N, C-alpha and C positions, 0 to 999 in steps of 0.2 A: 810219512811226514811230507815228502814232496807233493803228494796229492793234496794234502791239507793246505799247503802253501799256495798251490795253484787255485784251489777253491777260494781262499781268502783274497788272492789277487783279483780273481774274476769278480768276486763280490765287491771289492773295492772299486773296480772299474764301473760296475753297475751303479753303485752309489754315487760315484763321481759324475756319471752321465745324468743321473737323476737330478743332482744338485745343479749341474751346469745347464740343463735343458731349460729353455724359456718357459715361463708360466704366465698365465693371466692373473694379475694381482688386483684388478679393479674392473668392475662392470657397472655401468650406469645407463639406464635405470637398473636397479638390483633385481635379481630373480624374485618373483612373487610380488613385486611392487604393483599397487593398484592406484586408480585415479591419476594416472600419469598424463600430463598435458599432451595433447595431440601434436604439439610443435617440438616435442623433446628430441634432442640429438642423442645418438648412441655414443658411448664412450667406453673404450677398452684400454686398460693400462697393462703393460707388460713388464716383466722383471728385467728385461734387457732390450737394447735396440733391435728392431725387427726388420726383416726383409719386406719392404712394402708390397711388392708384387705377390709374394707368397701369402701374406695376410689376406689380400684382396681375393686371391684364388681359393682360399680355404674358408672364407666367411660367407654364410648364407643368412638371409633375413626373410622371414615369412610373416605377413605378406610382403612381397618385394615392392620397393618404392624407388623411383629414380632419385638421385641425390649426389652429393659430392663427398669425397673422403679427404680429411685433413689430418695432418700429423703435428702434434705438439710434444716434442721430446720423445718419450716412450709411449705416448698415448695416441690411439687412433680414434678419430671423431668422424662419425657418419652424420651428415646434415641432410635430412630428407628434403626433397624439392617440394613435396606436398605434405599435408598433415597425415598422421596415422589415422586409420578409420576409428572414429569414436566408438567406445564401448566394445572394441575388439581386443583380441589377444595377439601379441607380437612374439614370435619365437626367433631367437638368435642362436646360431650354431657356428662354432669355430672348430673345424675338424683337426684331428691329430696330423702331424706332419708339417704344419706351418713352421717356417724356419726363421731363425734369427739372422742378423747380418753376418755372424760368424759361421752360418750354415748349420747350426745345431737345431734339431727338430723338436717341436713340442710333442711330448709323448702321449698325452691324453686329450681327447676332445672336450670341449666346453660348450654346454648348451643351457640356456635359461629362457624364461618367458616373463613378460610383464603385461599388465592390463591397462589399456588406454581408457581414460575416463571420458564422460560426456562433458561438453562445454559447461563452464560454470560462470556465474556472475559473482565477482568479489565486491564487497562494499564495507563501509564502516557503520557500526551500530553500537549504541544509540547516539543520536545527535546531542542529547543532553546527558552529561555524565561521562565517565571514562569509557571511551569507545574501543572496541576490539575489531579486528579484521575477520570477516566471515566470508564464506563461499557457499553458494546455493546452486545445485544442479537444476537443469530444466527438464529432467526426466519425469517419469510418472511412477511412483510418487517423487515429489521433490525432496531433496535432502539438504540440510544445512550443516555446515562444518565450521567450527571455530578454528581459525588459523593462527591466532595469537592469544597469549595470556599475559598481557602487560598489566601489572597491578594498578598503575596510574593512568593507563590508557594509551592508545595509539593516536598520534597527531595527524599524520598523513602517510601516504604510501604511493608507490608507482611500480607497475609490473614491467619487467624488462621486455625487450622486443622478442626474446626467445620464448616468452610465456612461461618460463620455468622459475625464474628468480624474482623475488619481491623485495624491494628496498623500502624500509619504513622507519619512521621516527617515533620514539616513545618518550613519555614523561618519566622523570626520575625524582626521588625525594629532594626537596629543597629548590625545585625549579630547574634542575639540570635536565638535559635531554640526552638521548642515545640514538645512534643510527645503527640499524641492523639489516641483515640480509637473510631471507628465508628461502631455502631451496624446496620447491614444491614436489620434487622427485625424491630426494634423499631425506627430506623433512629436517635437514640441518638448519638450525636457527643461530646465526652467528652475529655477535656484537662486533662492530667494526670501528666505532668511534664514540667517545663520550664527550659532551660539550658542557661547559660550565653554565651556571644559572644566569650570569650576566651576558653570555654570548650563546644562546640556545641555537640548535641546528634543526633544520627541517627541509622539506621539499627535496628529498633524495631522488636521484635519477641515474640509472645504470647505463653505461655506454654499451653499444651493441657487441663489442668484442670482449666485454667483461673486464676491461683493464682499469676503468675509472668509475668512481661514484661522484657525480656532481651534486652539490647541496648548497643551501643558503645558510648563512650564519648571521643572526641578528645581533646588533650591538645595542644594548639597552642602557638607559640612564633614567634617573629620577626626573619626572616631569611635574606638572601641576598636581597639587594635593598629595605629593609624595608618591605618586604612582609611577611604576616602571613603564616607559614608553620606548618604542623602537626609534632610535636615532638614525640608524643606517643599516642597510642589508648588504652583505658582501657574498661573493660567489667563490666556491672552493672546489678543488678536485682532489679526491682521496685515492691514492693508488691501492689497488686490490690484489695485484699479483705479487708485488714486492712490498716489504715493510717500508714505510716512509711517512713523513708528515704530510698533511694536506698542503696543496699549492693554491695560492689565491689567484683568481682570474681577474685580470685588469688591475684595478687599484685607482688611487686618486680620489677625486671628489665624487659625490653622488653615491647611489646604490646600484648594485647589480643583482638581479634576481630572476626567478622563473626559468631554471635550466630545462632544456628540452633537447634530446639527441635526435639527429636525423638518422635514417636507416644506413646512411653512408658513413656515419661516425663523426659528422660535424656537430658542434655544440652551438645551440642558439640560446640567447638569454637577453634580458632587457636591461638597458643602461639608462636610468632616469636623468642622468646629468646631461647627456646629449640627446635624450628622448629618441632612442632608436633601438630596434631589435638588432643584435649583432650575431652574425653567423661566423663561426671561427673554426679553424683547424686546430687539432690538439696533437702535439708531438709526443714522443715516448717519455719525455721528461715532465709532461704536464704543462708545457708552455703553449700559449694560444696565439694564433696569427689570424686576425680578422680577414674574412673573405668578402663580406658584404655588410653594409650598414643600411638598415631599412627604417626610414623615419616612421615614428609611431608616437602619438601623443597619449593614446589610451594605455599602451603597455600591456595589453591583454595577450594571453597565450594564443598562439595560432596552431596550425597543424602542418605536418610534413606529408608530402606525397609519398606513396609506398616506395618509389624509386629514389627518393631523396633529392630530387632535382628541382622541386618547386615548393614554395612555402606560402600558405594562405593565412591571413590574419584580418581581424576587424579593425577599422579605423574610423574615428569620428571626424565629421566635416562640418564646419560652421559657414553659413552663408547669410547674406543680407537680402531682404526682399522688402518692397514698399508695402506699407500698410494699406489695406483696402479702404479704410475710413478717411485718413487724412494724407496718405502718401508718404508719411515719415518712414524711414528705414527701420526694420525690425530684424533681429537676428534669429535664424532658425538653425537647426542642426539635424544631422542624420548619421547613421552608422552603416557603412557598406563593407563588403568583403573584397580584399585585394589579393591578387595572385602575383608572386614575385618569382621570376626565373632566376635561380641562383647563378647560373653561368654568366649571364650578361646584365642582370639587374632589371630587365624589362618588367614593368609593373602594370597590371590591368585591373580595372574594376569589374568583378564578375558577379556582383549582386544582380539577380535576375529580375526581369520585368521593367516596365517603364516608370514604376513608382520610385520617386527619389526619397520621399519622407518615410523611411523605414529604419528600424533598428535591427540589423542583422548581426548575429554573434554566434559563438560556439561552433565554428566550422570543424569538420572532421572527415577525412577521406575514408571511403570504403576500402576493404582489404585489397581489392584489385585495382584501385585507383580510378574507377570509371564514374563513381558518384561522390557527391559531397553532401553530408547532412549538416544542417545548421538550424538556428532558431531565428524566428522573425516576429517583430512587433510593428504594427503600423502606427505612425505618429500623427497622421492627419486626423482632425477632430471627428470626421465621420466614421472612421474605422478603428480609432484608438481603443485598446483594451488594457486592463491591468496585467494580463498574462502575456506570455510569449510562446509561439507555437513551433512545432517541429516541421521543417521543410526538407526536401531533398532536391537536388538538381544534378545534371551532368557536370563533369569536371570543367567544361567550358562555359557553364552557366545556363545551358539550354534545358528544356523539359522540366522546368521547376514546378513543384506542386507541394501543397501542404498535406501533412499526414495526420495532423490533429486539429480540432476545432473546439478548444476549451477556453473561452474568453478569460476566465479567472485563473487559469493554470499557467504557472511560470515553469517552463521546461528548460533544463540546462544539463551540463555534464554528459553530452551524448557520446556513446561509444558503440561501434559496430561489432556484431558477432563475427567470429572468424570466417563463417561461410557467407557473410554479407547479406543474410536474410532477415536479421533482426537488429533493432536498435535498443540498447538499454539507455535509461535516462534517469535523472532526478527531477522530481516534480513537487511544486509547492502551490497550495491554494492561496492566492493573493486576496481573496474576498474574506478570508477568515483570519482574524488577528491572532498572531502567535501560532499559526499552523505549522506543524513539523513537516520536514521534507519526507518524501517516500521514494523508493526505488522501484522501477518497473521496466517492462520491455514491451515493444510492439513489433508486429510483423510488418515489414516494409510493403510487401504485396499481400493484400487481403485485409490488413488493418487489425487483425487479432491483437489483443493486448492483455497484459496481466500485471498486477501489482505483486511485488516480491517481498518488500520489507517496509513497513511503516516506521518512520523515525530513522531510516537509513540514509546514508549520503556517500558521495564519491564512488560511483560504480566503475568497474573495469571488468573486461572479459578475461577469463583463463581458458585458452583453447582446449 
């Protein structure tokens, strides 16, 4: 009997040790995951608080990449400094012996692999009829994947800066709308907000830290002929980490719209009452504090530099010139690109060349911040065309050159590939009445180009 009691006690101690030992309860990307975006962060969740140094010492990643380690409660996050190699396999191993804060060891090693996908271009299709979000690889052969299955269609979308989460808005029966978030790693598709038919929501945008979703809410009313028209647009912040109602940004007269987050976490948006782009800080409660007011009569979206310290936007300028025939003044206009340094508000015209009568628009920084792609249309009678061409220039406006020469083609919605070698675009033939848009890409050096989707619109890159 004493021997049996001893065995039972020993067994009890073993079981207690097993239950008390720290365990890995979450890994992301999951083992066996495929088509993982190259920008994905590793996430390991533990059953109890861990010894940080011990975890770092027992964790190995193959291929190794430089990066930084972050802790959120019981989760370790590894944020790589560079993208994972496209099309390759990543193996993660956490060896036994890693200890919790209480000094208890993990008894078993944990190892798993996931496969990094090739870069993909996301887009909405078709332009006519309920659209869905698709992604197409640039490999050989190309593969197309439907990312959404919204019965009444997707309105618009935005890919977060981490390249993993997609915020999008969809139509619901009766005119209501819904905001959702799709995780491209776990494939979890989460509804986060439903908006009534008379106050539909759209233009969702995720903050870099994942704490907020900014979005527009339209206030509709009956207009002429009994049609619903937009009376006002308001801007809201929806908390994503804690449950809570949306918080309105600003308030008062006029509309606020077009939310765009900087890489540093500032929120930029347009206020049509004061005709300015506002750059604001957002605190933990969702309250905003304006940092910079940028006068803008066009109210078009601009682009943030990759370091988040500069903002570039197009602005229209009206001038008067004497008529060549009788000397009477006539008004002319042009659109140039302006760069604003957020720290001190210094603003400079960076549209390249000596030509003033141009229509420059759609600026976007390359991933490394050294180039800016934009579209240009000449306004003088000798060079005017119905289309608008793709141009690139250095960030300071030098070395500008055209990448396309299609007089009838209107290019827009430019987006750089993660490696900075390609530009995706939307193109429409202005010489053909009712022509549908198409999605394509071109090689910045060499000029190779390819059409990806006829009747597609709103392209974006998935790393």
